[in-house]
Biopython code that builds the backbone (N, CA, C, O; Angstrom):
import numpy as np
from Bio.PDB.StructureBuilder import StructureBuilder

atoms = [
    (1, "GLN", "N", (17.516, 8.044, 9.059)),
    (1, "GLN", "CA", (16.092, 8.228, 9.291)),
    (1, "GLN", "C", (15.308, 7.580, 8.152)),
    (1, "GLN", "O", (15.551, 7.860, 6.978)),
    (2, "VAL", "N", (14.368, 6.714, 8.516)),
    (2, "VAL", "CA", (13.559, 6.035, 7.512)),
    (2, "VAL", "C", (12.411, 6.940, 7.090)),
    (2, "VAL", "O", (11.711, 7.505, 7.930)),
    (3, "GLN", "N", (12.227, 7.069, 5.790)),
    (3, "GLN", "CA", (11.108, 7.844, 5.264)),
    (3, "GLN", "C", (10.384, 7.032, 4.212)),
    (3, "GLN", "O", (11.006, 6.372, 3.380)),
    (4, "LEU", "N", (9.066, 7.086, 4.257)),
    (4, "LEU", "CA", (8.215, 6.435, 3.263)),
    (4, "LEU", "C", (7.288, 7.498, 2.694)),
    (4, "LEU", "O", (6.611, 8.206, 3.439)),
    (5, "VAL", "N", (7.261, 7.605, 1.384)),
    (5, "VAL", "CA", (6.434, 8.616, 0.726)),
    (5, "VAL", "C", (5.515, 7.933, -0.271)),
    (5, "VAL", "O", (5.965, 7.331, -1.246)),
    (6, "GLU", "N", (4.214, 8.037, -0.008)),
    (6, "GLU", "CA", (3.224, 7.431, -0.908)),
    (6, "GLU", "C", (2.802, 8.412, -1.984)),
    (6, "GLU", "O", (2.861, 9.628, -1.800)),
    (7, "SER", "N", (2.380, 7.867, -3.102)),
    (7, "SER", "CA", (1.843, 8.682, -4.187)),
    (7, "SER", "C", (0.875, 7.829, -4.990)),
    (7, "SER", "O", (0.829, 6.609, -4.833)),
    (8, "GLY", "N", (0.098, 8.483, -5.855)),
    (8, "GLY", "CA", (-0.779, 7.757, -6.757)),
    (8, "GLY", "C", (-2.237, 7.736, -6.360)),
    (8, "GLY", "O", (-3.070, 7.220, -7.105)),
    (9, "GLY", "N", (-2.566, 8.283, -5.206)),
    (9, "GLY", "CA", (-3.964, 8.322, -4.806)),
    (9, "GLY", "C", (-4.755, 9.300, -5.658)),
    (9, "GLY", "O", (-4.193, 10.043, -6.462)),
    (10, "GLY", "N", (-6.070, 9.288, -5.470)),
    (10, "GLY", "CA", (-6.921, 10.194, -6.217)),
    (10, "GLY", "C", (-8.362, 9.743, -6.196)),
    (10, "GLY", "O", (-8.753, 8.886, -5.404)),
    (11, "SER", "N", (-9.143, 10.332, -7.079)),
    (11, "SER", "CA", (-10.559, 9.999, -7.190)),
    (11, "SER", "C", (-10.806, 9.205, -8.459)),
    (11, "SER", "O", (-10.259, 9.519, -9.517)),
    (12, "VAL", "N", (-11.625, 8.185, -8.349)),
    (12, "VAL", "CA", (-11.905, 7.314, -9.488)),
    (12, "VAL", "C", (-13.333, 6.813, -9.374)),
    (12, "VAL", "O", (-13.882, 6.715, -8.276)),
    (13, "GLN", "N", (-13.927, 6.499, -10.508)),
    (13, "GLN", "CA", (-15.273, 5.951, -10.512)),
    (13, "GLN", "C", (-15.246, 4.462, -10.188)),
    (13, "GLN", "O", (-14.227, 3.802, -10.392)),
    (14, "PRO", "N", (-16.352, 3.931, -9.688)),
    (14, "PRO", "CA", (-16.417, 2.489, -9.439)),
    (14, "PRO", "C", (-16.056, 1.703, -10.691)),
    (14, "PRO", "O", (-16.475, 2.037, -11.800)),
    (15, "GLY", "N", (-15.275, 0.659, -10.488)),
    (15, "GLY", "CA", (-14.782, -0.136, -11.600)),
    (15, "GLY", "C", (-13.455, 0.326, -12.148)),
    (15, "GLY", "O", (-12.845, -0.358, -12.970)),
    (16, "GLY", "N", (-13.008, 1.470, -11.705)),
    (16, "GLY", "CA", (-11.746, 2.015, -12.192)),
    (16, "GLY", "C", (-10.538, 1.424, -11.496)),
    (16, "GLY", "O", (-10.655, 0.538, -10.649)),
    (17, "SER", "N", (-9.367, 1.936, -11.871)),
    (17, "SER", "CA", (-8.098, 1.424, -11.342)),
    (17, "SER", "C", (-7.220, 2.575, -10.859)),
    (17, "SER", "O", (-7.305, 3.698, -11.357)),
    (18, "LEU", "N", (-6.393, 2.271, -9.899)),
    (18, "LEU", "CA", (-5.360, 3.183, -9.432)),
    (18, "LEU", "C", (-4.122, 2.365, -9.094)),
    (18, "LEU", "O", (-4.208, 1.193, -8.727)),
    (19, "ARG", "N", (-2.989, 3.004, -9.226)),
    (19, "ARG", "CA", (-1.736, 2.368, -8.829)),
    (19, "ARG", "C", (-1.052, 3.264, -7.807)),
    (19, "ARG", "O", (-0.649, 4.386, -8.112)),
    (20, "LEU", "N", (-0.931, 2.753, -6.602)),
    (20, "LEU", "CA", (-0.235, 3.471, -5.538)),
    (20, "LEU", "C", (1.235, 3.067, -5.534)),
    (20, "LEU", "O", (1.592, 1.934, -5.856)),
    (21, "SER", "N", (2.067, 4.022, -5.164)),
    (21, "SER", "CA", (3.496, 3.751, -5.072)),
    (21, "SER", "C", (4.022, 4.317, -3.767)),
    (21, "SER", "O", (3.545, 5.341, -3.277)),
    (22, "CYS", "N", (5.011, 3.636, -3.213)),
    (22, "CYS", "CA", (5.641, 4.082, -1.971)),
    (22, "CYS", "C", (7.148, 4.025, -2.168)),
    (22, "CYS", "O", (7.709, 2.972, -2.472)),
    (23, "ALA", "N", (7.790, 5.164, -1.993)),
    (23, "ALA", "CA", (9.244, 5.247, -2.129)),
    (23, "ALA", "C", (9.879, 5.308, -0.751)),
    (23, "ALA", "O", (9.476, 6.112, 0.090)),
    (24, "ALA", "N", (10.864, 4.466, -0.521)),
    (24, "ALA", "CA", (11.519, 4.375, 0.785)),
    (24, "ALA", "C", (12.928, 4.928, 0.729)),
    (24, "ALA", "O", (13.613, 4.830, -0.289)),
    (25, "SER", "N", (13.344, 5.504, 1.826)),
    (25, "SER", "CA", (14.725, 5.958, 1.972)),
    (25, "SER", "C", (15.163, 5.735, 3.414)),
    (25, "SER", "O", (14.342, 5.679, 4.330)),
    (26, "GLY", "N", (16.472, 5.608, 3.591)),
    (26, "GLY", "CA", (17.012, 5.462, 4.933)),
    (26, "GLY", "C", (16.742, 4.119, 5.572)),
    (26, "GLY", "O", (16.836, 3.980, 6.792)),
    (27, "THR", "N", (16.409, 3.130, 4.766)),
    (27, "THR", "CA", (16.106, 1.809, 5.305)),
    (27, "THR", "C", (16.830, 0.742, 4.496)),
    (27, "THR", "O", (17.181, 0.946, 3.334)),
    (28, "ILE", "N", (17.043, -0.392, 5.138)),
    (28, "ILE", "CA", (17.574, -1.542, 4.398)),
    (28, "ILE", "C", (16.384, -2.169, 3.709)),
    (28, "ILE", "O", (15.822, -3.154, 4.188)),
    (29, "PHE", "N", (16.002, -1.595, 2.580)),
    (29, "PHE", "CA", (14.729, -1.927, 1.949)),
    (29, "PHE", "C", (14.626, -3.409, 1.633)),
    (29, "PHE", "O", (13.585, -4.021, 1.871)),
    (30, "SER", "N", (15.679, -3.985, 1.108)),
    (30, "SER", "CA", (15.620, -5.374, 0.663)),
    (30, "SER", "C", (15.360, -6.341, 1.811)),
    (30, "SER", "O", (14.918, -7.466, 1.579)),
    (31, "ALA", "N", (15.623, -5.925, 3.036)),
    (31, "ALA", "CA", (15.429, -6.800, 4.201)),
    (31, "ALA", "C", (14.066, -6.606, 4.853)),
    (31, "ALA", "O", (13.715, -7.333, 5.782)),
    (32, "ALA", "N", (13.309, -5.646, 4.382)),
    (32, "ALA", "CA", (12.055, -5.285, 5.044)),
    (32, "ALA", "C", (10.848, -5.956, 4.402)),
    (32, "ALA", "O", (10.809, -6.179, 3.192)),
    (33, "THR", "N", (9.876, -6.267, 5.233)),
    (33, "THR", "CA", (8.543, -6.607, 4.731)),
    (33, "THR", "C", (7.803, -5.296, 4.523)),
    (33, "THR", "O", (7.761, -4.446, 5.412)),
    (34, "MET", "N", (7.228, -5.144, 3.353)),
    (34, "MET", "CA", (6.498, -3.934, 3.019)),
    (34, "MET", "C", (5.014, -4.257, 2.954)),
    (34, "MET", "O", (4.619, -5.347, 2.540)),
    (35, "ALA", "N", (4.210, -3.308, 3.361)),
    (35, "ALA", "CA", (2.770, -3.563, 3.383)),
    (35, "ALA", "C", (1.990, -2.293, 3.074)),
    (35, "ALA", "O", (2.475, -1.175, 3.245)),
    (36, "TRP", "N", (0.782, -2.505, 2.618)),
    (36, "TRP", "CA", (-0.187, -1.428, 2.437)),
    (36, "TRP", "C", (-1.340, -1.657, 3.420)),
    (36, "TRP", "O", (-1.888, -2.754, 3.526)),
    (37, "TYR", "N", (-1.680, -0.595, 4.125)),
    (37, "TYR", "CA", (-2.829, -0.569, 5.014)),
    (37, "TYR", "C", (-3.785, 0.518, 4.526)),
    (37, "TYR", "O", (-3.416, 1.362, 3.709)),
    (38, "ARG", "N", (-4.994, 0.489, 5.026)),
    (38, "ARG", "CA", (-5.927, 1.567, 4.720)),
    (38, "ARG", "C", (-6.796, 1.854, 5.945)),
    (38, "ARG", "O", (-7.031, 0.996, 6.796)),
    (39, "GLN", "N", (-7.255, 3.085, 5.987)),
    (39, "GLN", "CA", (-8.119, 3.488, 7.084)),
    (39, "GLN", "C", (-9.241, 4.354, 6.518)),
    (39, "GLN", "O", (-9.013, 5.437, 5.979)),
    (40, "ALA", "N", (-10.450, 3.840, 6.661)),
    (40, "ALA", "CA", (-11.635, 4.584, 6.240)),
    (40, "ALA", "C", (-12.141, 5.411, 7.417)),
    (40, "ALA", "O", (-11.853, 5.079, 8.567)),
    (41, "PRO", "N", (-12.887, 6.480, 7.154)),
    (41, "PRO", "CA", (-13.408, 7.317, 8.246)),
    (41, "PRO", "C", (-14.207, 6.497, 9.253)),
    (41, "PRO", "O", (-15.101, 5.731, 8.893)),
    (42, "GLY", "N", (-13.859, 6.680, 10.523)),
    (42, "GLY", "CA", (-14.577, 5.994, 11.586)),
    (42, "GLY", "C", (-14.215, 4.540, 11.771)),
    (42, "GLY", "O", (-14.835, 3.841, 12.573)),
    (43, "ARG", "N", (-13.203, 4.069, 11.029)),
    (43, "ARG", "CA", (-12.815, 2.664, 11.129)),
    (43, "ARG", "C", (-11.343, 2.546, 11.498)),
    (43, "ARG", "O", (-10.571, 3.494, 11.353)),
    (44, "GLU", "N", (-10.973, 1.376, 11.972)),
    (44, "GLU", "CA", (-9.579, 1.133, 12.333)),
    (44, "GLU", "C", (-8.747, 0.894, 11.076)),
    (44, "GLU", "O", (-9.261, 0.486, 10.035)),
    (45, "ARG", "N", (-7.469, 1.156, 11.201)),
    (45, "ARG", "CA", (-6.552, 0.888, 10.100)),
    (45, "ARG", "C", (-6.481, -0.626, 9.895)),
    (45, "ARG", "O", (-6.396, -1.384, 10.861)),
    (46, "GLU", "N", (-6.517, -1.058, 8.648)),
    (46, "GLU", "CA", (-6.513, -2.490, 8.363)),
    (46, "GLU", "C", (-5.506, -2.823, 7.264)),
    (46, "GLU", "O", (-5.228, -2.020, 6.373)),
    (47, "LEU", "N", (-4.977, -4.026, 7.363)),
    (47, "LEU", "CA", (-4.030, -4.507, 6.366)),
    (47, "LEU", "C", (-4.742, -4.779, 5.048)),
    (47, "LEU", "O", (-5.828, -5.357, 5.016)),
    (48, "VAL", "N", (-4.104, -4.351, 3.962)),
    (48, "VAL", "CA", (-4.620, -4.642, 2.629)),
    (48, "VAL", "C", (-3.791, -5.743, 1.975)),
    (48, "VAL", "O", (-4.336, -6.721, 1.465)),
    (49, "ALA", "N", (-2.477, -5.578, 1.995)),
    (49, "ALA", "CA", (-1.582, -6.553, 1.375)),
    (49, "ALA", "C", (-0.173, -6.345, 1.901)),
    (49, "ALA", "O", (0.185, -5.247, 2.325)),
    (50, "SER", "N", (0.622, -7.402, 1.870)),
    (50, "SER", "CA", (2.018, -7.307, 2.274)),
    (50, "SER", "C", (2.873, -8.149, 1.354)),
    (50, "SER", "O", (2.397, -9.086, 0.713)),
    (51, "ILE", "N", (4.156, -7.792, 1.302)),
    (51, "ILE", "CA", (5.116, -8.552, 0.516)),
    (51, "ILE", "C", (6.412, -8.624, 1.317)),
    (51, "ILE", "O", (6.963, -7.603, 1.728)),
    (52, "SER", "N", (6.885, -9.842, 1.529)),
    (52, "SER", "CA", (8.064, -10.031, 2.369)),
    (52, "SER", "C", (9.342, -9.776, 1.582)),
    (52, "SER", "O", (9.310, -9.503, 0.382)),
    (53, "ASN", "N", (10.471, -9.871, 2.288)),
    (53, "ASN", "CA", (11.758, -9.680, 1.618)),
    (53, "ASN", "C", (12.073, -10.836, 0.673)),
    (53, "ASN", "O", (12.985, -10.746, -0.149)),
    (54, "THR", "N", (11.310, -11.921, 0.796)),
    (54, "THR", "CA", (11.473, -13.037, -0.144)),
    (54, "THR", "C", (10.370, -13.042, -1.187)),
    (54, "THR", "O", (10.190, -14.023, -1.908)),
    (55, "PHE", "N", (9.628, -11.932, -1.264)),
    (55, "PHE", "CA", (8.569, -11.728, -2.252)),
    (55, "PHE", "C", (7.339, -12.586, -1.999)),
    (55, "PHE", "O", (6.545, -12.817, -2.911)),
    (56, "TYR", "N", (7.174, -13.060, -0.767)),
    (56, "TYR", "CA", (5.940, -13.768, -0.418)),
    (56, "TYR", "C", (4.842, -12.736, -0.215)),
    (56, "TYR", "O", (5.002, -11.784, 0.549)),
    (57, "ARG", "N", (3.739, -12.930, -0.898)),
    (57, "ARG", "CA", (2.637, -11.971, -0.873)),
    (57, "ARG", "C", (1.470, -12.491, -0.040)),
    (57, "ARG", "O", (1.130, -13.673, -0.073)),
    (58, "LYS", "N", (0.882, -11.584, 0.692)),
    (58, "LYS", "CA", (-0.352, -11.895, 1.434)),
    (58, "LYS", "C", (-1.379, -10.821, 1.143)),
    (58, "LYS", "O", (-1.048, -9.641, 1.026)),
    (59, "TYR", "N", (-2.627, -11.241, 1.027)),
    (59, "TYR", "CA", (-3.719, -10.311, 0.768)),
    (59, "TYR", "C", (-4.865, -10.575, 1.729)),
    (59, "TYR", "O", (-5.079, -11.701, 2.176)),
    (60, "VAL", "N", (-5.595, -9.509, 2.036)),
    (60, "VAL", "CA", (-6.867, -9.690, 2.709)),
    (60, "VAL", "C", (-7.766, -10.426, 1.722)),
    (60, "VAL", "O", (-7.778, -10.114, 0.531)),
    (61, "ASP", "N", (-8.515, -11.403, 2.220)),
    (61, "ASP", "CA", (-9.292, -12.272, 1.331)),
    (61, "ASP", "C", (-10.133, -11.495, 0.333)),
    (61, "ASP", "O", (-10.222, -11.866, -0.837)),
    (62, "SER", "N", (-10.746, -10.424, 0.796)),
    (62, "SER", "CA", (-11.674, -9.698, -0.063)),
    (62, "SER", "C", (-10.968, -8.930, -1.174)),
    (62, "SER", "O", (-11.600, -8.497, -2.138)),
    (63, "GLU", "N", (-9.641, -8.762, -1.034)),
    (63, "GLU", "CA", (-8.925, -7.972, -2.034)),
    (63, "GLU", "C", (-8.157, -8.836, -3.022)),
    (63, "GLU", "O", (-7.771, -8.372, -4.095)),
    (64, "GLU", "N", (-7.938, -10.089, -2.658)),
    (64, "GLU", "CA", (-7.165, -10.943, -3.559)),
    (64, "GLU", "C", (-7.895, -11.070, -4.878)),
    (64, "GLU", "O", (-9.094, -11.343, -4.917)),
    (65, "GLY", "N", (-7.165, -10.870, -5.952)),
    (65, "GLY", "CA", (-7.748, -10.899, -7.291)),
    (65, "GLY", "C", (-8.011, -9.521, -7.837)),
    (65, "GLY", "O", (-7.995, -9.327, -9.053)),
    (66, "ARG", "N", (-8.253, -8.554, -6.967)),
    (66, "ARG", "CA", (-8.443, -7.177, -7.426)),
    (66, "ARG", "C", (-7.182, -6.353, -7.220)),
    (66, "ARG", "O", (-6.878, -5.469, -8.020)),
    (67, "PHE", "N", (-6.447, -6.640, -6.148)),
    (67, "PHE", "CA", (-5.254, -5.864, -5.811)),
    (67, "PHE", "C", (-4.003, -6.712, -6.017)),
    (67, "PHE", "O", (-4.019, -7.922, -5.791)),
    (68, "THR", "N", (-2.936, -6.075, -6.442)),
    (68, "THR", "CA", (-1.645, -6.746, -6.611)),
    (68, "THR", "C", (-0.552, -5.888, -5.999)),
    (68, "THR", "O", (-0.391, -4.721, -6.355)),
    (69, "ILE", "N", (0.200, -6.477, -5.075)),
    (69, "ILE", "CA", (1.333, -5.777, -4.468)),
    (69, "ILE", "C", (2.615, -6.242, -5.132)),
    (69, "ILE", "O", (2.769, -7.419, -5.458)),
    (70, "SER", "N", (3.540, -5.302, -5.329)),
    (70, "SER", "CA", (4.826, -5.636, -5.935)),
    (70, "SER", "C", (5.895, -4.742, -5.331)),
    (70, "SER", "O", (5.598, -3.705, -4.737)),
    (71, "ARG", "N", (7.138, -5.159, -5.491)),
    (71, "ARG", "CA", (8.244, -4.355, -4.971)),
    (71, "ARG", "C", (9.398, -4.370, -5.945)),
    (71, "ARG", "O", (9.577, -5.313, -6.716)),
    (72, "ASP", "N", (10.181, -3.300, -5.895)),
    (72, "ASP", "CA", (11.392, -3.179, -6.703)),
    (72, "ASP", "C", (12.507, -2.805, -5.744)),
    (72, "ASP", "O", (12.619, -1.649, -5.337)),
    (73, "ASN", "N", (13.327, -3.774, -5.384)),
    (73, "ASN", "CA", (14.382, -3.520, -4.394)),
    (73, "ASN", "C", (15.440, -2.554, -4.914)),
    (73, "ASN", "O", (16.020, -1.800, -4.132)),
    (74, "ALA", "N", (15.692, -2.564, -6.186)),
    (74, "ALA", "CA", (16.693, -1.661, -6.747)),
    (74, "ALA", "C", (16.238, -0.200, -6.628)),
    (74, "ALA", "O", (17.048, 0.692, -6.373)),
    (75, "LYS", "N", (14.940, 0.031, -6.815)),
    (75, "LYS", "CA", (14.402, 1.393, -6.730)),
    (75, "LYS", "C", (13.866, 1.717, -5.342)),
    (75, "LYS", "O", (13.486, 2.856, -5.073)),
    (76, "LYS", "N", (13.835, 0.720, -4.458)),
    (76, "LYS", "CA", (13.298, 0.897, -3.110)),
    (76, "LYS", "C", (11.853, 1.393, -3.146)),
    (76, "LYS", "O", (11.485, 2.339, -2.449)),
    (77, "THR", "N", (11.066, 0.748, -3.955)),
    (77, "THR", "CA", (9.659, 1.116, -4.057)),
    (77, "THR", "C", (8.762, -0.106, -3.899)),
    (77, "THR", "O", (9.149, -1.231, -4.215)),
    (78, "VAL", "N", (7.574, 0.142, -3.411)),
    (78, "VAL", "CA", (6.546, -0.884, -3.343)),
    (78, "VAL", "C", (5.284, -0.291, -3.947)),
    (78, "VAL", "O", (4.957, 0.871, -3.704)),
    (79, "ALA", "N", (4.587, -1.079, -4.724)),
    (79, "ALA", "CA", (3.413, -0.585, -5.427)),
    (79, "ALA", "C", (2.190, -1.433, -5.077)),
    (79, "ALA", "O", (2.301, -2.597, -4.693)),
    (80, "LEU", "N", (1.029, -0.814, -5.222)),
    (80, "LEU", "CA", (-0.232, -1.523, -5.059)),
    (80, "LEU", "C", (-1.111, -1.179, -6.257)),
    (80, "LEU", "O", (-1.603, -0.058, -6.388)),
    (81, "GLN", "N", (-1.293, -2.156, -7.115)),
    (81, "GLN", "CA", (-2.182, -1.993, -8.258)),
    (81, "GLN", "C", (-3.580, -2.387, -7.821)),
    (81, "GLN", "O", (-3.801, -3.508, -7.363)),
    (82, "MET", "N", (-4.528, -1.464, -7.962)),
    (82, "MET", "CA", (-5.901, -1.704, -7.517)),
    (82, "MET", "C", (-6.838, -1.620, -8.715)),
    (82, "MET", "O", (-6.933, -0.584, -9.373)),
    (83, "ASN", "N", (-7.515, -2.705, -8.985)),
    (83, "ASN", "CA", (-8.451, -2.772, -10.098)),
    (83, "ASN", "C", (-9.869, -3.005, -9.581)),
    (83, "ASN", "O", (-10.065, -3.392, -8.429)),
    (84, "SER", "N", (-10.843, -2.765, -10.439)),
    (84, "SER", "CA", (-12.253, -2.988, -10.087)),
    (84, "SER", "C", (-12.604, -2.335, -8.755)),
    (84, "SER", "O", (-13.209, -2.952, -7.879)),
    (85, "LEU", "N", (-12.219, -1.104, -8.629)),
    (85, "LEU", "CA", (-12.404, -0.408, -7.353)),
    (85, "LEU", "C", (-13.878, -0.211, -7.034)),
    (85, "LEU", "O", (-14.711, -0.014, -7.918)),
    (86, "LYS", "N", (-14.168, -0.273, -5.737)),
    (86, "LYS", "CA", (-15.527, -0.141, -5.228)),
    (86, "LYS", "C", (-15.603, 1.042, -4.270)),
    (86, "LYS", "O", (-14.576, 1.459, -3.735)),
    (87, "PRO", "N", (-16.776, 1.582, -4.046)),
    (87, "PRO", "CA", (-16.888, 2.677, -3.059)),
    (87, "PRO", "C", (-16.352, 2.277, -1.682)),
    (87, "PRO", "O", (-15.837, 3.119, -0.945)),
    (88, "GLY", "N", (-16.471, 1.021, -1.345)),
    (88, "GLY", "CA", (-15.951, 0.535, -0.065)),
    (88, "GLY", "C", (-14.443, 0.554, 0.041)),
    (88, "GLY", "O", (-13.895, 0.357, 1.126)),
    (89, "ASP", "N", (-13.762, 0.790, -1.072)),
    (89, "ASP", "CA", (-12.300, 0.901, -1.044)),
    (89, "ASP", "C", (-11.853, 2.312, -0.683)),
    (89, "ASP", "O", (-10.657, 2.560, -0.527)),
    (90, "THR", "N", (-12.789, 3.229, -0.550)),
    (90, "THR", "CA", (-12.445, 4.600, -0.193)),
    (90, "THR", "C", (-11.796, 4.648, 1.180)),
    (90, "THR", "O", (-12.361, 4.171, 2.164)),
    (91, "ALA", "N", (-10.610, 5.227, 1.237)),
    (91, "ALA", "CA", (-9.845, 5.273, 2.481)),
    (91, "ALA", "C", (-8.552, 6.033, 2.238)),
    (91, "ALA", "O", (-8.201, 6.364, 1.106)),
    (92, "VAL", "N", (-7.857, 6.297, 3.336)),
    (92, "VAL", "CA", (-6.468, 6.740, 3.231)),
    (92, "VAL", "C", (-5.604, 5.485, 3.248)),
    (92, "VAL", "O", (-5.742, 4.640, 4.133)),
    (93, "TYR", "N", (-4.724, 5.369, 2.280)),
    (93, "TYR", "CA", (-3.860, 4.203, 2.152)),
    (93, "TYR", "C", (-2.459, 4.545, 2.640)),
    (93, "TYR", "O", (-1.872, 5.556, 2.253)),
    (94, "TYR", "N", (-1.943, 3.676, 3.500)),
    (94, "TYR", "CA", (-0.642, 3.897, 4.126)),
    (94, "TYR", "C", (0.331, 2.792, 3.738)),
    (94, "TYR", "O", (-0.044, 1.625, 3.618)),
    (95, "CYS", "N", (1.567, 3.176, 3.547)),
    (95, "CYS", "CA", (2.660, 2.245, 3.317)),
    (95, "CYS", "C", (3.361, 1.997, 4.652)),
    (95, "CYS", "O", (3.555, 2.924, 5.437)),
    (96, "LYS", "N", (3.732, 0.763, 4.900)),
    (96, "LYS", "CA", (4.429, 0.408, 6.139)),
    (96, "LYS", "C", (5.644, -0.447, 5.823)),
    (96, "LYS", "O", (5.592, -1.351, 4.988)),
    (97, "SER", "N", (6.735, -0.143, 6.506)),
    (97, "SER", "CA", (7.954, -0.929, 6.397)),
    (97, "SER", "C", (8.235, -1.594, 7.735)),
    (97, "SER", "O", (8.213, -0.931, 8.773)),
    (98, "SER", "N", (8.495, -2.881, 7.722)),
    (98, "SER", "CA", (8.858, -3.618, 8.938)),
    (98, "SER", "C", (10.192, -4.315, 8.658)),
    (98, "SER", "O", (10.267, -5.251, 7.863)),
    (99, "GLY", "N", (11.234, -3.836, 9.329)),
    (99, "GLY", "CA", (12.551, -4.390, 9.040)),
    (99, "GLY", "C", (13.490, -4.316, 10.217)),
    (99, "GLY", "O", (13.064, -4.123, 11.356)),
    (100, "PRO", "N", (14.786, -4.473, 9.934)),
    (100, "PRO", "CA", (15.786, -4.492, 11.014)),
    (100, "PRO", "C", (15.786, -3.232, 11.880)),
    (100, "PRO", "O", (16.200, -3.277, 13.038)),
    (101, "ARG", "N", (15.323, -2.110, 11.323)),
    (101, "ARG", "CA", (15.319, -0.864, 12.089)),
    (101, "ARG", "C", (13.959, -0.556, 12.692)),
    (101, "ARG", "O", (13.742, 0.548, 13.192)),
    (102, "GLY", "N", (13.043, -1.510, 12.654)),
    (102, "GLY", "CA", (11.736, -1.307, 13.255)),
    (102, "GLY", "C", (10.653, -1.062, 12.243)),
    (102, "GLY", "O", (10.842, -1.306, 11.051)),
    (103, "ASP", "N", (9.504, -0.576, 12.712)),
    (103, "ASP", "CA", (8.338, -0.313, 11.871)),
    (103, "ASP", "C", (8.225, 1.178, 11.574)),
    (103, "ASP", "O", (8.409, 2.025, 12.449)),
    (104, "TYR", "N", (7.915, 1.470, 10.316)),
    (104, "TYR", "CA", (7.756, 2.853, 9.907)),
    (104, "TYR", "C", (6.540, 2.977, 9.002)),
    (104, "TYR", "O", (6.175, 2.043, 8.289)),
    (105, "TRP", "N", (5.914, 4.168, 9.049)),
    (105, "TRP", "CA", (4.727, 4.435, 8.255)),
    (105, "TRP", "C", (4.933, 5.659, 7.376)),
    (105, "TRP", "O", (5.672, 6.582, 7.720)),
    (106, "GLY", "N", (4.269, 5.640, 6.251)),
    (106, "GLY", "CA", (4.204, 6.833, 5.425)),
    (106, "GLY", "C", (3.079, 7.738, 5.906)),
    (106, "GLY", "O", (2.380, 7.420, 6.869)),
    (107, "GLN", "N", (2.910, 8.868, 5.226)),
    (107, "GLN", "CA", (1.920, 9.855, 5.653)),
    (107, "GLN", "C", (0.530, 9.558, 5.109)),
    (107, "GLN", "O", (-0.453, 10.148, 5.556)),
    (108, "GLY", "N", (0.446, 8.645, 4.145)),
    (108, "GLY", "CA", (-0.851, 8.257, 3.600)),
    (108, "GLY", "C", (-1.207, 8.992, 2.326)),
    (108, "GLY", "O", (-0.755, 10.111, 2.081)),
    (109, "THR", "N", (-2.031, 8.335, 1.517)),
    (109, "THR", "CA", (-2.546, 8.951, 0.301)),
    (109, "THR", "C", (-4.032, 8.597, 0.181)),
    (109, "THR", "O", (-4.430, 7.453, 0.397)),
    (110, "GLN", "N", (-4.830, 9.586, -0.161)),
    (110, "GLN", "CA", (-6.276, 9.411, -0.186)),
    (110, "GLN", "C", (-6.721, 8.736, -1.479)),
    (110, "GLN", "O", (-6.302, 9.114, -2.573)),
    (111, "VAL", "N", (-7.573, 7.736, -1.331)),
    (111, "VAL", "CA", (-8.228, 7.087, -2.467)),
    (111, "VAL", "C", (-9.734, 7.243, -2.272)),
    (111, "VAL", "O", (-10.283, 6.841, -1.246)),
    (112, "THR", "N", (-10.385, 7.822, -3.256)),
    (112, "THR", "CA", (-11.829, 8.020, -3.201)),
    (112, "THR", "C", (-12.466, 7.364, -4.417)),
    (112, "THR", "O", (-12.108, 7.663, -5.556)),
    (113, "VAL", "N", (-13.410, 6.470, -4.166)),
    (113, "VAL", "CA", (-14.121, 5.777, -5.247)),
    (113, "VAL", "C", (-15.582, 6.195, -5.178)),
    (113, "VAL", "O", (-16.304, 5.852, -4.243)),
    (114, "SER", "N", (-15.992, 6.936, -6.183)),
    (114, "SER", "CA", (-17.342, 7.495, -6.162)),
    (114, "SER", "C", (-17.799, 7.803, -7.568)),
    (114, "SER", "O", (-17.006, 8.174, -8.432)),
    (115, "SER", "N", (-19.099, 7.641, -7.782)),
    (115, "SER", "CA", (-19.660, 7.995, -9.075)),
    (115, "SER", "C", (-20.168, 9.434, -9.045)),
    (115, "SER", "O", (-20.682, 9.928, -10.048)),
]
sb = StructureBuilder()
sb.init_structure("model")
sb.init_model(0)
sb.init_chain("A")
sb.init_seg("    ")
for serial, (resi, resn, name, xyz) in enumerate(atoms, 1):
    if name == "N":
        sb.init_residue(resn, " ", resi, " ")
    sb.init_atom(name, np.array(xyz, "f"), 0.0, 1.0, " ", f" {name:<3s}", serial, name[0])
structure = sb.get_structure()
């Protein structure tokens, strides 16, 4: 059974930073593309960043330069470093794994950016 557990969310002031982490189990992690999505109230879930099994990174245009996705195959974790946070970044952030066993989602972690 594939499980993804996110951590690192919280409340931060505009301009601040947070580092989200997602720990995976029950998956062939090294073969999976890992991604971070977010969903704000009243909006659809949207892709924030992804990193392939070959470490190819993709970002939503508006986030490139502020957000950095990374992975550690030995620890089966994927991280999202978020800098210069804005109120518009407020959302629930989800980790997603896409691999040989299909697509899986974590339960989400709340990020709130407010003064």
